[in-house]
N, C-alpha and C positions, 0 to 999 in steps of 0.2 A: 965637407961638408956632403959631397955626394954621394958619401958612403950612409949619411943619415937618411939619406932620401934611396938607399938602396932597397930593392927587396931582398934582398938576403937578411939584412938587418931588421927589416917590418917584421918578415916569418921569425926573427929568434927572439923577436919581441912580443910577438903573438904567443909563442910559445910558452917565455917567459912569465906572460899573464897566466896562463892557463896553470901552468905549476903553481905560481903563487895562488891564484886562485883554489884551487885544489887545497894547499895545505891550509888558507884559511879558512875553510869554509870546513874542515874537517877538523878545525883547533878551537874556531870562535861558535860560543854559545852561551848559554845561560851559566852554563859551568864552563869557563876558561880554560884549555890545556894547553900547558906553557908549550912554545914548540918542538924542544928537546925531548918533551914525554911522546909528543907527536911522532918525532923520527925514533925513538928507540919503539914503541908500538909496533910501528910498520917493518921496522928493521928483526924485530922478534918474532912477530907472526910471519912474516911472508919471506923472510929469508933467513930465520933462524939464528940470527945474529945477538950477542947482548941481551937475551932473555931475563929479565927483570921482574919479579912476582911482583912488588911493591906496585911499579908504574901500572903494572896488569890490573891491581885490584882497586884501583882508584880510575884509572882512565878508559882500561883496555875496554868493557863493557860499552862504553859510551861511545867511544869512536868505531868501533867493529858491529855494535847491534843498532844504533841511532843513528848516528852521524853519516857515515861511509855508506850504508845504503840506499841514503837521501841523497847527498850528493851524487852516486854515481847514476841514480834516475830524474834527477837533474841533468847530467851530462847529456843521458840518451836523449828526451825530451827536447833540453836544449838544442841540439844536432838535431831533431827530427822536424821539429818547428822551421828553425832557421833553412834547411834545405828546402822543405816544401815552399818557402816563402819565395825561396831566390828561385827555384825553377817555375812556377806560378806566374812570377814578373816576368821571368825569360818569354816561357811561352806565350802569355799574353799581350809580351809588351807594354803592361803597363804597373807605372811604379807602385802604385798601391793595392796589389793583387795581394792574397795572401789567406792561411787558409779563413779568418773570417770574413772574407771579403766573398768569397764564392760558397759561403753558409757552411761548411762542412763542420765548423765549430759548433752553430747553430745545432744542427743537425743528431752530430752525439750529443750534445746537451738535452736535447730533447729526448732521446734514445734513454739518456741517464734518468732524466725527472721522470718516466715512466716507469723505470723498474723501481724508482724510490715508491711511488703512486702506488704500485704494485704488494711492494712488499708491504703497504698499511693495509690495503683492500684485500688480496687474495692469501699474500703469505710471504714471513718474515725473509724466505728462501730468497725471492728475489733480490734482496739486498747485498748477498755474493755476487748476481748477477748484474750489478749495475755496469762495470766495464764491457760486461759482452752484450749489453743494450748500448752503450756509448758507441762501440763498435758499431752496429749494425746501423744507431742512426748517422753517422758519419759517412758509410759508404751508400747507405740508401741516398742521400744527400747527392752524393755523385752520380749515381744513376739517372737520380732526377733533374741536376743541372744539367746534362751530359745531353738528355733526350730533349730539354727544351731548347738548348744551344746547335742543336743538329739543324740544319736546313740545306737540302739538295747532294747529302752527302758528305757535307763538311762542315764542320764545326764553325760557326760567327763568332771572331773573337768578342764585338760589344756584347753581343747575347748573352754569352756564356756569363760576363761580368753581371749584365741585370739579370739574366736570372739566377746567377749565386744571392743577387741582394735581397730579391722576391722571393728565395725559398727563406733565405735566414729569416726574413719578418715574418714568414709563416709557421715556421718552426719556433722562433721566438714568443708568439703568441700562443703556440700549442703550450709552450712551456709555464708561460704566463697562467694561462688555464687551469696545470697541474697545480701551481704554487695556491692558487685561492681555494683547491680544492685542498689541498692540505693542512690551511690556515696555519697553524702556530706552528705546524711543522715542516715548514715551507723553509725553516734556517738548512736545513741538510743540502735543500738543492742550492741555494745561495751559496752555502761556503763550498758545493762539488763545482760552481757557476767560476768560482775567483781562483779554482786552480789549487791542488795541494802536492806536495812532495812525499808527504809523510806516509808511513803504511807499506813501504815498498816491502815485496818475499819474493821468495825464490820460483812461485809459480808465471811471476812477471819476466822471467830472464828469456824464456822461449821469445816474446814480445820484442825484449828491450834488443836479440840479436838480431832477430827481422828488421828491424828500425836501422841498426848501423848497417849492415849487409846491403839493404835498400839503397841510403845513403850512397855508400859507396858506391854501389852499381851505377849512379848517374853519373858520375864521372867521367866513364866513359862515352857521354854524348856530350861533352864539352863542346867540339868544335860544331856539332849540330844546332846547339844552343846557340855558340855566336852568329852563326848562320843567319838562324832564324829573327834573330834580330834585325835583319838585313830585311826584311818584309818577305812574305811568303811567295811572292813571285820571283826576287832573285833568287832566295834559297833553292825552291825548284829548278831554275836556272843551273844551280850549282852542284845538283845531285841529290838534295837532301830531299827524302821523302817525309813532306812536312806533315801530312795527317797521320800517318804511321808513327813518327815520333811524338806530334801530340799526344796522341791517345795513348801513347804506351807510358811516358811519362807525366802524364796528367794523371794518369790512373797511379801509378806510382807516387808520387807526391800525396795523392789523397788517400791512399793506403798507409802509406808514413802518418800523415795528421790524424786519420781515425784511429791509429793505432797508439798515438803518443797520448791522445787526448783521452780515451780507454783507462790508460796509465794513472793519469796526472789531474783528470780534469782540462776546464778549458782555461790556456794562459795565455792574453791578449799582446799583440805587439812584437812578439820575439822575431816573429815572420817577417817584419817590417824593418826593426834596429838594425839585426845584424848583417843582412845581404846588403843593406842599402852603406852602412859603415865598412863593408868590409869592400865596397863599389868602389867607394870612397877613396880607401888606402892604397886598395892592388889594382883597381883599373876594371873595366868590364867584361875582361878575356876569361871565360869561366875554368880556365884550367888552373889558375889562381884562386878565383873566387870560390871554386867550391870545397876544395880542403881549407884555405883559411876560414869560410863559414862555418864547414863543421869545426873546426876547432874554436872557434871564435862563440857559437850556441854552446858548447861543452864548456864554456868557462863564464860565461855572462848569465845562466840561470841560477846554477848553482850558488853563486854572489847574490845575486836576488833574492834566493831563497835566505842564505846566510841572513841579509839585512832585514828580511821580513818576521825571521824568528830573534832577531836580537835587540833592533832598535827599540819595538814596542814595549819590549820588556824594558830596556836602562830607562825610558822615559819614565814610563807606570810602573814598573818594578815587578818582583813576580817573572812566570813563564808567559807572560801574553807574547803572542805573536800574530803575524794577520795571513791570510790568502799571498802567495807569491804573487798571483797575477794582481795584486792591489801595488805592487813594487813596479813588478812590469809596466802597468800602466801608467805611472807616476812617470815613468823616463819615457815609455811611447809616446803618449800625448804630444807633448813636445815636439817631439819626433816626427810627429806625424804632420803638427803645423808646419815644420821647416819643411818637410817633404812638399807640400803644398806652394811654400813659397820659394823656392827652388824651382818645383814644375811651371811655375809661371815664366822663370829665366830659361826653361828646357833645356836644363844640365842633363837631364838624364835621357841615355842613349843617345 
């Protein structure tokens, strides 16, 4: 029984879930691809073993051109939102802190909505600039929230959360105004708001690499994050430059979030579900939490996207799919209530 509860066994199960999730995500869809053909295609394309033209002609394009890019984008975005949520919760010592709470997602959504509006009012060129506008909107939110929360040379933890909520409402109101102007064309904004992993292309590779590198970089601060959870005064007494670490990691987490949202749209609750689940499994130490959160985030979002593009079609028939944000919200809402109930018992930190 002790082996079952050991960290080694938990890590094994986590990586097993990651591998199975990856295989399922590239095999399942409106066209179901048998697992043996999936392995055949991967072996032939990436290892040069057992090349079979029949398998390639039937399934090669589906896996390599449609599903694999979508799964890889889901992995990148899942990692970014999960790590950002973990960092925000530690820095602010608040179990409900995530990119949504701090208004970053709302700022990105407003930027995207603005680009969609300009594409109809000024030039269709702005449609190709939606990711850039979303990124600028998210980063702008960070500066606004930081400015509002800074007092006497320090960032006030309670104030930064309240500032994030206020700024989020402000941008959400602006987005509603944009949607009212767009009228019947507002469905483009709505679909973007719910998030999508479709349409990944090579131009997004640089942003994906940046997200992964920054996520890995945060691991170097696992001791600082553990100590900050004890409180600012105790952290300073133990030699941690709290303000510097908080500003640096807050900026990195915000940059990761804004970049991810610019790639996929706003996808909610990932930053809550994954960090808390890993905390319940591996405990509060960030040396284990950060790597496990990266792997779990890369597993959860592609699987959620698989559900989003298969279950509606299975029920209604045809190639029907829903935005992936709908699926994460279905999982996230009960989880949010769970956190509120457990918070009353002071289980966190």
